[in-house]
N, C-alpha and C positions, 0 to 999 in steps of 0.2 A: 504495499498500499504505499502511496505516495501521495502527499500533501503540496497542495499547488496554491498560489493565487488565481481565483478564475473570477470573471466576472458575474454580477448577480445573476444571470440567467442560466448559468452551470453551477451544479452542486456535486455532481459525481459522474463519473463515467469509468467504464471497465473495456479493457481489449485482451483479445488473444489472438494471436497470428496463425497457429496451427496446433495439431495435437501433441506435440512435443514442449510447446511453449507454456508456461505455467501460468501466465497471464499476469495483468496489472492491474490494481485498481487507483483509479486518481480521485481525492477527495479535497473540496475546497477547504483551506486550513483556515479561512476566515469565518467559518461555522463553529457553532458549539460542540462541545464533547458528543453530547445526546444525539445530536443530527450527524453527526459525523459517524457513529456508531450505526444508526438505522441506516445510512446510506451505503456503508461499508457492507453490511448484512443483506441490502438490496444487490448491490454490485456482485456479491460472492454467489447470490443465488443465480444470477444471470450468467456467471461464469460456469458455475455447475451443472446448470441446466439447459442450457442452449447452445446454440453452434459456436462452434471454436473460432471461426474467421469472420468475426464480428465485432464491433464496438457498439457498445450499450450506452445510451444516455436515460436519466431518469425521467420519465416522460410517459404517463398512463396512455396519452392518445396515439403513440407509435404503433404498438401491437399490444392492444388489451389483454390478450392471452398470455403473452410473456411476461407481460407485467404483473398479472394476477400470480403467476407461479413465482415471480420472483417476490413479491408482496408475501405470498404465503410462506416461502422459505422464510422470509425475515421475521412473520409473525409466528413461527415455530422455533427460529432461533432466539428470539428477543421476545418471551411471553409475556414480559412486563409491557409491552407496546399495547397490549389488548387488555381493555379496562371492561369491554362489553361482550359475556359470553355467548351472545346470540349472533356475534359476527361468522361464526362459523356456516351459518345459515344464510349468509348474505349471496346473494348473486355477485357474479363476477366484476360486475361495473360499481354494484355497491360496495364491495369488498376493496376494490382499487380505491374507490374515493374516500374510504374512512381510512386506508393507510395512508394517503396524500393528506388528509386532513392532519395524520399525527406528524406526519415529515412537515407540514406546512407550521402546526403549532409548536413543535421542535426549533423550528427556524426563528421564532420570535423568542424563545426563553433563553 
């Protein structure tokens, strides 16, 4: 994981070039510790669950299914993120929106 200075539109992204590449996660160093932890878990989810030759940015509108999978991974890895037991019954869109709201809340603290 590498911390960099990003503009306000990029919080984190990950990349992996091929099957032999362990990959890298880049996180905005100007964010709070909790936010960095959430984004790291999310990007780790992308790296473990999705194609190797792509760069992923935290944006639920790009590919909702992949974002859902990375968000679900994040929620399982960081159960303290979830304070609503009913979330496991949410639709994919509602789940993504809930996680995005937690990330938005974390960015404001």
